[in-house]
N, C-alpha and C positions, 0 to 999 in steps of 0.2 A: 754497636759500631764501631769501626776502625779508624782510631786517629791516630795519624803520621805525621812529623814533625822531622822534618829535612833539614842537614848541614850543609852549603854547598861552598866548597873549596877554589877558590880564585880560577883557578888551572881547568876545573870540570866542564865548562862552557867557553869556549870562545866568540861562538859566535853569537850573543844577547843583545839584544835590546832593551832596555828600560827605559821608562819614562816615569822620573821619580816622580811631577805630580800625579801622578795614578798609581802608584805602588807606594803603599806606606808599610812598612815591616819594622816590627821593633826587635830590638835583640836584647838577649842577656846572657852576662857571662858563666860559663859552666868552668872551673878550672880556667885553663889558660885558653879554651875555646870559646870562638865567638861564633853563637848557634844563632839561627833562626827557623822559625817553620815555612814550609812551600807545603803547598795542596798539593793530593793526589793527581791535577791537571795538567802538571809541569813534568808529569814524565810520560813521557810521549813512546807510542810503539808505533815501530815503520810498518804501512801499508806491508799485503805481500804484493809481491810482480814477481812474472813469469821469470824462469830458469834464466838466465842469463844478461837479465836488467837487477841493476840494483837501484835501495832507493837513501836518500842521504837527509839529513837536516841540516838547512844552510841557515836558517836562521831560530831563534824561538822565543820566549815569553813575550809575546806579541800582544796586542791590544786588537781587535776588531779590524786585522788587515783585510782588505775588500777586491783588488784589485792590484795589477801587476804590470810593466811591461816592459820589454829587453831592447836594449839599443843596439844594432848593427855590428857593433863592435864583437859583441861577445862580453864584456868587459864589466859590466854596468847593467843595472836593471833597476827602476823606481817602483817605486812601491804606495801603494794608496792606503790609508786608512780611515776609516769611517770618518771620526771625526774630525778630518781636515788635515791632518800631519800627513808631509810627504818625506819618505825615504828613502835610501841609497844604499841598496847591495853592489860593491865593489869588488870582483875576483871570488866571487862567493862568501865575502863577510859584510855582515851589516852594520852602517856606523852607527855610531852610539847616541846619535839626537838627528831630530826631525833637522830635513835642510831646507823645509817652508812648512807656513801651515797657511791654510784658506780660513776666511771668512766663514765659518762651516753653521749651520743646525745639523747635527749629527743623531738626532732623537730617534728613537724607531728603528725603521729602516733609509730615512732621511740622510745624508749626508753627502762622505765625497765617494763616488758613485763607479767613474769611468776615467781610464786614464792610455792616451795613444800619444804617439812620438809623430812629428811631421816628417812626409816622406824622404824628406830633406833635410833631417835633423843633423846631421852630423857636418853642414853648413851653417844652419839659421839656429840650429838649438832650441827650437820650440817644443812645447810639450801643450798638449790639449786636454783640458781636465774637465771634468763634467761633476757637479757637487752641486747640494742644496744650501744658495744662501741665505742667511738671515736677516740681511734688511734690504729693504727696510721694512718686512716681513715675508717671514720663509718661503720661497720660491726656489726653483730651477735652473742652474745656470749653464750655461758654455764658457768656458772660458780658454787665455793663451798666456801660457807662463814662458820664458826665455831662461836657459840656463846661461850661467857666468862663465865665459868661453876661459878665463884664465883660470878656473877650478874644476872645471866641467863637471863637478860635480855638488852643488848650488844653485841656487834661485835668483838670479838678479833682485835685488829691492824693487820694489814699483813696477816690476815687467808684467803686472798681469794685465792684460786686456779682455775686458768683458765683449763676447762674441755674439751669446744670445740670452734674455731672458726671458722664461718662459712665466706662463701667468703667475701671480700671486696666489697662493692655497686661497685664500680668503676671497680671491675674485672668481672661483672654481662655482659653475650653478649649482653643483650639491658635493657634499661632505666636505667641504671648507677648511677642514684639517686632519686629510691624510695624512698616516705616518708610514703606512704599508705601501706595496706595488709601485714603487719609483721605477723600477728598470734600471737604466744610466750606462748599460757600457756602450762604447762610440769605437767608432771604427774608419782609417781610411779606406776608401772603396780604390781601385785601381784607377779612375778618373781622378784621383787627386780630389774628391769631395767627400765628405766625413757622414757618416750616417748616426744617428743620435737614437739611439732606441729608449723608451718612452712607456712609464707602465700605466696604466688606468687608475690608479690612484686612490681608486677602491670607488671610481666614479663610473661605472660601466656603462651606463646608461647612455654614456655620449661617445664610449668609443668607435661607434660605427657613424659618425658625425663628423665628416671631415675638415668641419670647420674649426674641431677641437684639435688639439695635437697631443691627446692623451690617448694610449693605447695605439700608437705610429710607430713607425720608424720616418724621423726628418731624413734631410739632406738637404745639407751646406754645401755654399762655398767653404774654402779655409777663412773666409774673413767674417763668416756667420751666418750671409744673406742665403736665400733660398737658391737653390737653381733655376733658370729659367727654364730647363729640361725636364723638371718635373711632372711628373702624369697629371696633376690636376693645377699647374702655373699659370696663372691667366692674371696676365699687370693692369687690364681694363676695370677688375672687379673693384665695384665700389659699393662697400654695404651702409648700408643708414644707420644712422644713431638708434641702437636699442635691436639693432638685427643681431649676424651672428658673429660681430665683435665684440664677444661677451671678455674676451681676454684684453680688454683695455683698450687696443688700437683705434685711432680716428678714424672714421670717415674718410674710403679712399687708399687705407693704408694697405701694405702688403697682410695680405692672412693667414691664418696658418694651413689654411688650404695648400698653401701654396707650395709649402714645406713638405707638405706629406709626400712620403716615398712608397712606404705600405702600412697599413692598418690592421684593425681588427686583433690585436694582441692584449695579453690581461699582462704579465709581466715579464717580460725581454730583457731579461735581467743580464743575460753573456749570450757570446758570437763571436765569428770569426771569418775574417775573407780569406778565401784559399791565395795564398802569393803567385801560384803558379796560372789556375785558371780566372780566378776572379770571381771563384762561386763565393755567393754569401749567405750564410746561414746564421737563421736568429734563433736559440732557445728559448723558450716561453714556458715559465714556470706556470702548471694549472691548477685547478680549483681543485675538487673535489676528485676527479678522477683519471682524469691525462696528461701528462707529458706532453710537449711537443718540441721539433727540430724542422723550423720553416725556412724555405727557401727564398730571400727576398732579391734575387740577384737579379729579378726582372723591376720593371716597376710597375708600379699601380694594385702589385696585391693584397687583398683584400683575409686574412688567415683564420676569417668568421667570428671572433670571440665578441661580443656573450651569446649569440646566436647560436653556436654549435663550439663542440671541443672533440680534439681528437680525429681521427680519421672521419671522412661524411662519405655519402653516396651524392658523386658530382651533380647527378639529375635533379637532388633535393635542393644543393646549393650552387645551381650556377656560375654564381659570383665570387665564390669562394676558390682559395686555391687551397688542396689538403697538403698535410703534413708530409715532408721528407718521410721521418719519424714520427709514429706518435706511438706510446706507448702506455700500458696502465697503471695505475698507483698500486698494483697488489704487485705488482713488479720492481718498481722503482719509482721515487719521486724526488721535486724538487731540484729541477736539473739547471744549473751554476756555474758550471763552466764549459770553454767549445776550444778546440784549435785542430787546425789542421796540418798534416803533417806531411807538407810539403817542400818542393823546392831542393836549394842543394844544400840539401839535410843526408848526412853518410850514414851516421851512428847507427840507426837504429835498424832491424833487418830488411831487406826490400818487400817483404811481406807486410812492412807498415807505411812505406811510402804512399802518398796520396791519401792516408785515411783521416778520418775526423774523431778526434776524442773527443769524449763530454762527460763528465763526472756527475753526480748525483750527493746531493747535499744531506738527507737522510740514511741513507743504505753505508755510503763511504764506499762507491763502486766508482772507479772510470773504466768504460768501457769504449767504444768506438766502432764506427759502420764506417764501409768504403762506403763513399758517393755515388759511386757508378752503379751500385746493387743494396741501397740502404734498407732492404726487409728484412736482415739478421744484425742483430747489434751481438757486439762479442767482447764478452770483460777480460780486462785487461788486468787491474789492481782492485783490490780489497781489501777492507778493514783501515782505508781511508778517513782519518778523522773531521769528518765536517768537510768536504774537500769543494772547491772551488776556485774559478779563474784560472784555468789549464792556461803555460805561454810555453811554445818552442823558442828554445834560446838558438844563437847562433851555430851554435857547435852540435845542435839536433838533439839534445838535453830537454828535457819535458819538466819543467817548473811548475807547481800547483801551491796555493794556499790550502794548507789546512788549516779550519777556524777553528778545531779545537772545543769548540762548544756551539749552542745554538744559532741562532741568524741574530744581527744586530748586534748594538754598541754594548747590550746590555751584561750581556753572558758573556762568561769565558774570561775574566780580563785576567790578561798572560798566558792565554792560552792557546795563543795560534801561533801556527810555525811556519815556514816556508821549505817545501821538501825540492829535493831532486834527481828526477828519474835518469840515469843511462844505464847504455848497453854495452857491456865489455865478455867475450865471452870467457877469460880468465883472470879474476880478479881476487886475491887473497882478502880476506876479513878485517874490517878497519872500523873502531869504535866510532859511531859518530855523535851518540850524546852518552855520558860516563854516567856511572851508579855516583851519587853524591850522597854526602854526612848525612844523619840523620838525629834526631833528637825525637825520641817516643817517651811518653810516662810508662811507668810499670805496669806491667799487666795487658798493657797493648799489642799492636803486632805491628812487626817493621818489615817494609816492604822494599826492597830496593830489585831496582829496573837500569837496564843495559840498550841500549839500539844500534844496533850492526848494520854494518851493508857488506856485499860482497858475493862470490858468484856460490848461489844456492847451491844445496842444503847448506844453512849454518848449523853448528849443534854448538851446545853453552856446558859452559861447568863452573859452577861458584866455588870456591875456596873460603877457607875461613884460617885464621893466622892463629897457631897453636900454641904461639911465644916461642916458639924456632921458625918456624916453616909455615908457608901455607899447604892445607890440605885438601883433597876434598869433599862437599859437604854430600853426604849420600841422599843422592834424587833431587838435586838440585841443577837439573839439564833442562831449565826454561831460562827466558830472556826476563823473567821475573822472578825471585828470590824472596819468600815469606820466613819471616823469622816470628812466631806466635809467641804471645805471651811472655814479652821478656820483662828481667827481674835486672833488680840491680848487679847480677853475676854477669850480665853482658854488656856490662857498661864498658864503653872501649872497645868493642871489638871490632877487628878489621877485616872486611869481606871485599875480593876481588871477585871476577869471573874472567872465563878464558873463552874464545870465541875461536873457533876453528872450522874448514873447509878443506878441501882436497888440497888447493894450493897452500895454503899457510895456518898462519893461526895469530889472531892479538889477542892481549891481555892488557883486563883494562887499569883502570886509577884504583888503588884503595878507596874503598870508601870505611869510612868510622862511626861506630853506634854510639848514641851518647844515651844513657836512659838516667831518666829522671824521676825523681817521686813528684816532681810539681803534675797535677791533674790542671786537662784542660779545663774551660767555662764549660757552664752550665747552662744554655741561654730556655728561654720558654717562648714560644707564644702566646702572648694573653689575648690578642682579636688578629683577626676573626674568632670563630669558634669553629672547631673541626668540620661541623657539619652546617657552614655557614654555604645560604648560596645565594647567587645573585642574579637581578633583571638589569635590562643597560639601564642606563640611567643613575642606577645608586651610587654612592657611593661609599668604597668600602675603607673601614677604618683599621689600622694595625697596631698596635703595639706591644711590648714585650718586657721581660725580668730576666736578669742573665746575674747569677751566681759565679764565683770560684771559691773553693777551699783556699788558696793562700791570700787571693787580695780581698775575698769578701763580694760586697754586690757591687757590679759593675751598672755604668749609668748608660745615658746615649751614646757618650764620649767612646765605648768600646764597639759599636754597633754599626755595621752597616746593613742595608736594607735594598733589594732587588726585587723587579715586578717584571715578569717575562709572559706575556699571552701565548700560550699551548692550542697548536692548532692542529688535530690528528697526528701526525709523524713527527712535527717538526716544529718549531718554536719560534716567533719574533718579539725584538725587546718591547716594550710597555712601559716602565721607569725607568731609567739610568741609576745608576748605583747611587743610595743617600747615605752618607756618611757622616754618624756624629748625633740621629736624635732617636731617642727610644719610642717615638710614635709618630704616626703620619697617615694620610689616606690619598686616595685615588679615587677620582669616578671615573667609571666604567660607559664607553664613549653608544651613541647609540646608532652609528652607520660606521659600518664594517665589515668582517668576516660575516658570513650570513651561515654559513656551517652548524648544525648543534652541537658536534663533538671539539667542544672548544672550553677551554676554563684557564682560569691565571694561576699561577705558581709565585708565592712571596716568599722569597729567601732572604733569611738571615743568618747572615754570620757575624761573629765576637772574639774579639782578640783580646786575649789577658796581659798581662805587663809581661810573661815569659815571650809573647810571642806566638803563645799555644791559640789556635783557633779553632771554634767550634759551629758548622753550619747548618743551621735547620731548615724545613721549607714548611709553608702551608698551600694546599690546593683548594681554589674557592670555584666551587661548580657551578654551572649557569641552573637558571627556572628555565623549563623548556615546554613548550606547546603543541599542540598541533594544530595546523589551520587547514582546509581544502580549500581546494579554486577548483572551479568548475563552469561548466558553461549550460544553460538551460536546455539545451537538446541532449544533453547528457555524456556528447564525446567531442573530440573536435582536438584544437591546438589553445594553449595558454601559455603565456610569456611569464617567467617568475624571476625577476633580476636580471632579464633579457635576454634568460634563455629557456626554449620551446620545451616545452614538455607536454605529453598528451595528458587532459582531461577525461575523467576528473583525477584530480594531482592533492596528494597529503603531504605536507610540509612537516617537518619538524623544525624548529628553530628557538632559538632565545628568546625569552618574553622581551618585550620592549624595543628589540633590533629593526630598524625600517629595511622593509621590502619593498620589492617596485611590481605589482602587476598590471600584464598588458593582456587585452583582449583584443585579438585581432579584428582589424573592421567589418572584415568578409571570409567566411572560409566555406567549405563543405560540409553539411551531412554527410554522413555512411551512404544516404539513401539517393546520394548529389544534390539535393535541394540547396539554394543557396541562402546560407544564414548571413543576416548584416546584426551586427552589434548595435542594441539598442540603449543598456544603460546595465550597472550594475546592480544588484536585485533592491540593495541597501540606498540606493538614490544617485548615487555616484554617476554622472553623467560623459565624465572621461575615460576612455578606452584603457588610459595609462594612469594610475594610481599610486600610491606610494601607501602604507600603511607601516604600523606599528605592530608587530608581532603579539596577539592577543593574549592576555595572561589564561583565557582558558579557548576550549576548543572554538572554532568558529569555521561555519564557509562564508566563503567571498564567492557568488553565484553571478555568471556574464550571462546576462538573458540576451537573449538572442532571437530573431525576428524568421521568417519565413517571406523570403526575398522574390522567390521565383515565380512568381502569378506578375510580379512588377513590371516583368520584360518576356517577350514571348518573339520568338523570329518564326516567320513562316515555316522557312523548311526545315523548323523540328516538329511541327505542330501536322497531324493527319490532316488528310484533304477531307471533305464530304463527297466529292462528288466521283471516287476512288472507280475507274483511271479516269484522269479530267484531261477531258478532248485538246489534242496537242498538234499542229501542222505538221513536226515531221520529230518523230521518234516520241519516249515520254518525255516528261517533265523532269528537270534535273535537279537538286537540291546543292546549293553552296558551289555549282558549276554551271559553266553555260551549257548552251544548250547540246554542244552537238552535233554528233550525226545520228543515224536512225538507231546505233544500240544503246542499250541502259548504260550507265556511266562512261560515255564515251567523250564526255565534257571535259574543258578548260577551266582552267581561276577563271572567274570571271573578272572584266575589264573593261570601263565607258569611259571613252576618252581618257587613257593612261592609266586612271584612276581604278586599281585592283579592290577588290571586297573578299572580305574571308567567307559571308553570309550571304545567302540571297535565294532566289528560284530563278532557275535558266529556261525558259518557253521559246516555242517559234509557233510566229502565229500560221493558223489560226488559234486560238488555245482561250479556256474557260474553266479556273482553279477555284474552287470553291472551298470554304470553313466555315464552320459552326463556332461563331462564338459565343452565342448566350446572352449577350448585355453585358459580358465582362469587364469589356476594353473601352478604351475613352477615344484611343489615338490610333489611328493607324500612319506609319510613314516610311518611304522607301525612294530612292534614287531609280529612275528608269531610264534606259537606252539601248540600243542597236550595242550588241558586244563587240568588242576591237577585232575578235576570231573573224569577221565578213569583212575587215578593212572600211572602205566609205560605202559596200554595197549596203541594201536593204532600207525596208520603208516601212513604218508600223505606225499605230496608236496605240495608246493605254487608255484606258476606262477603267475607274473603282465605282464598283457598286454597292449600296448597305441596303439588304433588304427590297432589293428591285428598285432601289431609287438611285442616279446615276450622281454620284459626288461630286467626282475629278474627269478627265476628258483634256489628254495632253495634247492633241492636233497629231499632225502627220511629224513623225521622227526618223535622218536617219542615220546612215553609219558615220555620217558626218555633223550630225546633231550632238550640239553639248548635251547634256546629259540632262534631264528634268530631276524635281523634287516635288513629292505628295507627302501634303501632311494633312489630314481629315480627318475630323471627329468621327468616331463610330460610336458613341454612347447611345446604349441601349441596342446597337445592331445587334439581331441575328444569325445574319449569313453575311458575310461578306464574299464578295464577288471581285477574281482581277481577270479582266479579259484584256488581250492582246489581239487587233485585228492587222488585215495586211495594208490596209491603205489603199486599198481599191486596183493593186497594180501587180497582184499576183502576189506570192509567197515566197520566192526566191532571194535566200539570204536575209530571211527575215528572223535571225537569231534575235530575241529580245529577255532581258534581264530584270528580273525585281530583285534591284540588288540592294542588300539590306533590309530589306523590307520584315517591319517589328509591329507591335502591335506595345502599347503603354496601358497601363493599367490605371487606376482612377487619380488624374493628375493633381496634384498638392499645391502646385505656387506655378510660377513664373517661367517661360523655358527661356534660357539666356544661351548666345549667338554670342561668340568673341573671335575674330578673325585678327591672324597674329601678320601684323605689315610693318610699314615705315610708315615714321606721324606724315607725308605728305603725301603717302599712295590713298589713292580711293577707297571707302566704306563700302563693302558693299552694302547692296539691300536688306534690313532687317538684325543686321551685325552689331557689335561695337567693337572697335579698334583697340587692340595692343599695341601699342610703339617700341615695346621692350624696356619701359620703364619700370623703377621699382615698386614692388607694393605698394597702394594707397588707393584713396576713396577717388576716384574716378570723374566724381562729376555728375555720372549719367546714371546713379541708380544702383549702382555694382562698387565693390573694391575690389580689386585684382593689380596683379602684376605679377614681379620677377623681385629671388630674395636678393638678387645684384644686378644692376644694370645691363639689359642687354641692346638697350639703343646702339651700338655699334655694330651687333653683328645680324639686325633686323633688315629683312631684302626685299626688294618689289623687282623681280625680274625682267617683267615686260616682255615675257616668252609668252603663256600659258594665256587661253582668252578669257578661261574663267579667272573673274579674279582673285578669288577665296585660293586657287592653286598657285595663283602669278606670286602670290606673297608667300614669307614664310619669317620663320624667327629659329637662332641655332645653339642648342644650349651650350652654355660654358660649364665646365667642369666643373659637378657636384652642386650646379645650383637648382633651384626649384622653380614652377610658376604657380601660385595659387590665388583662386577663388573664395572670396565669402560665400558662403550658404549655410543656413539653416542646417541642423544634423539632420541627415533622412538619407535614404537612398533614391540614386540619381541613374538614368541612362544618360550615358556621356558617349557622345559622337567625335572620333578624332580623326583628322588628316592629316597625312606626313609625306613627305617628297620635298625635292628640288626640280623647278623646269629647269634650268642649266647644267647643273652638273651630280653625278651620281654621290650619294650618300649611305652611311649605314645607320640605322636607327634603334635603339632599344626605348622604350616609355613607356611607364609606369603612371598610373593614378590610382591615388589612396596603395599603395601597395599591390593593386591587380595591373597585371602584366598587359601590353598590348601588342608591344610586339618586344620581341627579344634578337638583336642582332641584327637583323633583316636591312639587307643592301637593296640600293633600288637605283636604276639608272635616272639620268637625264629626262626630268619632265614622265616620269613614273610616278604613279601616287598610290598611297592604299589608305581604305576609310573602313574604319570600325567601331561598332558599338556594343558597351559592356554594361555590367548593373555595376556600379559603386556606390559603397558605402563613406560618408561623412557623420566621423566621428568626434571632431574638435573645431567646427565651425569653419573651416576651409575645405576644399579641395586640390589637393598636393599634386602636379604632374612632376616628375623627377624622369632622371635616363639613367639610374643607378651609377655602376662605375663605367657608364659611356666616355666615351673622348672630348677633347675639346671639336665645339663645332660638330658635333654626333646629330644626337636627335633633332630635326626640322622639323615643326609640327605648320601645319597652314591654318587651320582652324579647330573651333571646339565647338560641340555643342551641348547644352545640358540641360535636360527637361527633368523634373520633377515624378517622383512615380506616388504611385497610393505608398499609404501607409501600411508597412507589412505587418502580417499577423504573428501576435509574437510565440515559439514555440513552445509549446505544453513543459513546465519546469518538469524534468524525467528525477527529481527528488522532492519527497513531503516535507523536508525540515525545514518546517514553517518557522521556529525559530532560531533558524540559521547557527544552532550550535554543532555543525557536525555532525549529529546522531539522527537518526528517523527513527522517534522512539514514542510511547505515549504522551510525552510534551508536545510534540507536534499534535499527534489527534484531538489535545487539550484545545489546543491554538486552533485547529480547525472547527473545534466545536463551538469556540467562542466567537466564530465568525461567521458562524453557520447563516444562510439568508443574506449577508450583505452583500450590496452592489458597489460598483465601484472600486472594487477593494484590492487590497496590497498583497503577494505573496506570501507575507507574516501575519496577516488574517487568516492564514487557509486556502486565500487563492492558489492554488496548484496547480493548473491547464490554462491559468493568466489571460483569462477570457471576461475578469473582471466581476464576476460571480464569486461565492463561496458557496456550491452546492455538494450532492452527491457525487459528481464527476470530479472532484476535488480530492474527496474522499480517497477512489480510487486509485490517483493517483500516489496518495500516501500509504494504499496498502500495497501497492506494488513496490517500493521502496521500501517498505517494510520487512517483506514476505524476502529481500534482497537481504537487506541487514540480517536478518535472525531468520534464517530458512527453517532452522528444526527447531523451534521453543518450546519447551516441555515446562516452564515454571512461571511466577510474576509475581512484580513487585505492586503493590498498591497503588492505583491511578482514580481521581477525583472525576467524574463526567458527567457533566449537564448540559441538558438540553431544555430548550425552552417550554415544548409541549411534548404531549404523547407523538402526536402525529410528527411532527420533526425528529424525532426520536427513530418513530417506525420506518420513515422515509432516510434519516442518514445509518441507523445501525444494522440496517438489513443484512450484510453480509459480513458484518463486525464477528469477530471469532470470540467466545466467550463471554458476549453481550448479552444483553433482554431484548426480547423483540416484543414491542405492544402494538395492539392492532385496538383501534376505538377509542373512546374519550367519553370521560363524562357517565352517565347512567347506562349505556349500553355495557356488556361483557366485552372483557380481553383475554389475551393471553399471554402468560410470561413465559419464555423459554431459554431453556441454556442449549447452547448450538455447540456438539460435539467436536470442533473444528481445533486444530493446533491455537493454541495460545498465543496471544499476543506478545503479552509483556513477559518477559526471563528473564530469571534469577538461577538460581540454583536450589532455591529452597523447595521444601516439596512438603506442600499444603495442598489440604482440598481446595475445591473452587471457592468465595465467597461471593455474593450476589449480595445488594440490601437495594430494595425500592423502598421510594417516599411517595404520598401524594398529600401534597399539600398544596390549598389553593389553585385548584388544576394545573397545579404544575407535578412535573415527573421528574424524581432527580435517580442518578443512576449511581451508584460506587462498585465497581468490578474489581478485584484482585486477584491476582492469580489462576490456578493451575489444573489443568483438565487432566486426568489420569485414571487409573483402573479402579470400578468400585465408590465411587461419590457417592453419598446417601444424599436425597434433597430431601426436607421436611420442610412444611408450609402447618406449624401448630396454629395459630389462632392469628385473629388480625383485631384491632384493640374496640372494634364492635362487635364482638363477641363470634364472628363466624369462623370457622374450622374448617383448617385444608389436609386432607389426609397425607398421610406421609406415605412416601416412596421411594424407591431406587431410582439412580440417576437413568438406568436404562430405561425406565418406563415413564419420568417423570418430566421427560425434557421437552415435554410439549401440554402443559400441566393447564387446562381451564380453571378460569378463577372466574366468582359470581361477581354480584354487582358492588362493589365497594365504595364505604362510604369516605368522609375526608377522616382522613388521620392515618395510621401508619400498622403495617403489618410484620410479621417474621419470616423469617425463612433462615433455615440452621443447616449446611451442609459437614457433613461429617466421612470419613473413609477408615480402613481398620490399622493405617500408618500415622495418621495425625487426630488428636482430640478435635473435639465438635466445636463448632461456630457459631455461635448464637449473635445473629445480625441482624440489629434495629436502623 
C-alpha cells in the first residue's frame, strides 16, 4: 500500500471551494511547518483533448457537484451540489461559500438534480431548480429562486416559489423508498415552456402508464401549470376516487397525464436544447445493455422503456420512437452530460458547429455526434474523471463537471472539479494545478503531480534542489513523479517541474517533501467477514478496530464509514459517510436493481492524531440463483421486469430481490395457433405477478390454452362442395364478389360498413361446410355489397343438416344490413344459400360479412352501444353514455376510466341507430367491462356518421385497427378472439390523439374453455431441472385423475398416465442428450401392471410382465442411461417382491461388459449367471413371496451385491 501525505501551501490552488462542515482535517506541527494529509483523489489529472484545445481546472475540492448553468453575460456560472447547496463561479473563480441551500434530501441519487435560468434572466433574475424535498416526506419538486439584483450573485431570502410537487415517494404504487433513477435535468424549450426529465424511480412497471409521472418528460409553463397543448392534455378528465389519481389529487383535478410531453424513459439524467434549431435531445442512462440519445422535439413520443431498450425494428414496436443514437455497454456506459455547440459560438473550429457533445461517466470519454447524421460518434476527449453535465458558455468554452469518483453524494468527498476546455492554436503552457507539499512516512512513496494546459504536445521535466540550484531528475518526464521508499535523508527535499511546448515554458511552484517517522494507523474490518454474502432483506453489520504505533488504540471517533452500491462498471451511493462510530449496520433493500452483477462496498477511513489516514474496504457480494420463466407450449414471449424476452428464459438474480413477471394474455405459437393465458402453473391466476427471487433454482410456467377452435371465420375454412355454385365468377374470400375473374373483388362493405372478413358471393350461390358438430353458433352480417350502388335484390338462407335455420327475405342494395345469429349445436353440414329474389341476378353481389362460427358458449353474450344518455337504445343492447366505470344496475359493470359524457354523440344521420351513435376516446383513457377470465369473441364497430376520423383501437392488447382513417359515414366492423386475464375486458387507443378512436358498439360472446397446451417441460417439481426427481413425482402421481402438473400431469389433460411420461422423457432427452452414468434413484410403483405400463420405454429400467403365480421376465434395456454423473460404475438393479407390490431401485450406468448374475432367491431358487449381452431378456420362474438377489459387475468396478 502506498500512503501519501500532502501539505498544501496557501498559494498552490487559488480557486478552492471547501465546506468546513463536511471536511475535517487534523494538523500537527513538524518543525515550523503546518502539515496536513490529503488523499490521492485530490491530485487531479487533466483529460486528453485534441490538438489545439486545452483543458484547465476552474474549481477543485468539490463534494458532489451535479449540475451547472451559465449566465448569458459569460461572467458567472451557477453550480448545483447534490446535498442542496448552490454555488457561484465568477470569472472562473469559485466563491468560497454556498450562496443558498435548498431543504434537500440528498441520500442515494436524490437531491439537487437540475438547474436552469429563465430566458429573461437578465431582467427577472429567475433560477429554476429541481430537487428532492425532504418535507413533509421525500419527493421531487420544481421551484423558482430569485437572484438578489443588488449583489447579482446571491439569492434573495425567502424567494423560493414552489411550482410543482411530484408525488411523495411513500405514495408510489411500488418501491416506496426509491434512491436511484431520479433523472432530474430541466430545460427551457424555445416556446418558453420548461421540460422536466423524470426517471422511473425504480418503478418501471408504471413507466408506460401516462397517468404516472415516472419515466417521463413533463412540460409545464413557467408557473408550473401544464401546457394546454400538451399531447395528452384534457381538462375534462375527472378521475374517480381510487382511480388513476394515485398521486393524491382529488377527483376532477389536473392529472399527471396532462403534464406528459414524452414517455418511456429509464433515467433521463441529462440532455440539451439546441439554441438555434430548437431540437431537444434527452440522454437516457440504460440498464444492462444500451445507452440512448432520444429526440423529444415532437410531442407525444414514447421511447419504449421498459418494453425495449436500444434500437429496435419499428415494425415490432410501431408506437415507439427509435433513439437518435443507441450504443452498447461494450462501447461505453452511463451517459451523464449533453450540450449542443450551436449559435453565435466562434471559438471552436467550424467542424464543431452544430454538433452534440455527450459525456460517458464510467469510461471518462466525451464524444460528439452530428445531429444531421448521428450514426457515427467521434471521441473528443478521453481520461476525464467521471464527467457529467456539459455546459457551453457564452464565449464558446465547453465546461464540464468532473465528479472525480462514483455516482451520488457518498463517494468522492472533495474529489469533484469543474473543467474548462478552450480552443486556441498557439497557447504557451500554464500550470492549472500546482504540485503540493507532502508529508510522508519513512518507507512509503511520495508522489508529486502537476496539471498543465496549453497547446499540445506538452513535455515535463521534474527538478530537485541540490542545495545550490535545481537540477533535472533523470527519467522524471511525466506529469507525475514518484520518489520511492523515502527516508529521513529526503526530509526537506524541494521539487518543481518545468512544462514546455513549442510556444513557451512554465515553471511550477516549489513543493517540499517532509518525511516523518510517525506511521499511519492500521485499521481492521472485523465484520462483515471476508466471504460474507447477502440476500435482499438481510441486515449487514459492520465493525472495525484500529491501532496506531504512536496513538495506540483508536476508537470510533477516528473512523468514517461509507457504503456504496456497485453495479457492473459504475456505482451508486447507498449510505452517506458516517463518522464517529466503530460499528453500525444497514439493511439490503428487496426492491431495486435486478441485475446479478452487483455488490456493496463498505469503506472505512481512519485518521490518527497526526492527520495520517488509512482507507480500506470490504466488498459484500450477493447470493444468487437462477429461475426459469417459460410457457406451457415451450416458446413465445414473457416479460420480466417489464422487458420482453423469448421463452424459455433463464435469469440469474440476487436472492429475495423482487421481480415482476408478465405473461401476455394472447400470443401465437410457432405453428400459428392462438394461445391464451390460463394461469401460472403454481396456481397464480393474474398474468402479472411479483416474485421474490427464490433461494434455489425454480421454474415459473405460464400455462396457455389453444383458443384456435374457439372462433373460426368461414373465409378461412375449406368448403365441402368445392367448387361451390356461384352466379358470376367464383366466390371470394374476405372481399366482395367482384366480376368473373378470381381475386377481382374489393374490400366488402354494406351500407358504409366495411368488413375485414367474410364471403363475397353472387346469386345464385350455395356454399357448404362440414362442421362435424364442433360449433355452437353461426353469426354473420348480410347484405348487398356497396359496389352495386342501390342495385341488386337477393335473399339469404341458412340451413343446418337440411333444416332451414334463417331466411332474410328480399334485400336490395338500399336495404339495411341484417344479422344472423343461430345455433348450430350438433350440426354436421352448414349450408349458406343466396337466391336472386325472383327478378334475375343482375347486380346480385351478396356478402356474408364477418361470417363466423363460435365454439361451445360458456356464458351470456353482452352487447353494448356507445351513445348519449338521451339516445334510443338499440334492441338487445345495453347503453354506455360515457360514464365512469361502475355497476350499471343492468347486470353488468362497465364504463370509462374518466368521464366521456362530454364526447358522446348521437349524430341523427345514419338510419342504423348502432352506427348513428358513438363515443370518442380521450387521450390515455380506457373503457372496461367486467368479465370472468376466459376467451371471448369480441366484435367492434368504429366510425363517425358526420366527420372524418382516425382510429387506433386495442382490446386486451389485441390490435383491431391501427391508425385507420375513415370518411364521414364510413364504418368498419371486425371480430377478434380476446383473452381476459384480470377480470376486465379493456379497450384502449394506445397513443392515439384526443377524440381519436370512435367506437359505435361492442359485442362480446364467451367461447368454449380452450384446451390447455401440453406442457413442453417435464419439470413436475418446478425446480428448473428435468431429472430423476421429476420421474419420481410422475410415478407417485401415476393413475391420478383431476391431477395437477405437480403430480406428473405433463400434458395437462387431468390424468397422470403414460403420455405424461413421454412428456418427461422428451424433456429429459433435451436436458441430458448424452448421459453416460447415473446417481441412485428410488422408483416406486403400485403394481407390476403399472410398472409394465409406465416403464416400457424407460432407459436402464426393469420390465415386468405378468403378476402373481405366472412367470414374468426382468430385463435391463441397453439404452442410454437416464441419470447422469461422472461416476463410472456398473448398472445396479434391485427388485423386491413384498405383499404383491413390486418395488425397484435403479442406479446408474450402462457401459461395456457389464456382468449380470441372478444367484438365488430366498426360497432357494437359483438363476444362472450370464453376461449382459445374453442376460438382458432373462426368464424368471415362479417366485414366492420374499426377495431375490441380482449382482452386476464389470472389469473397471467391483461387483455390487444388491438385495
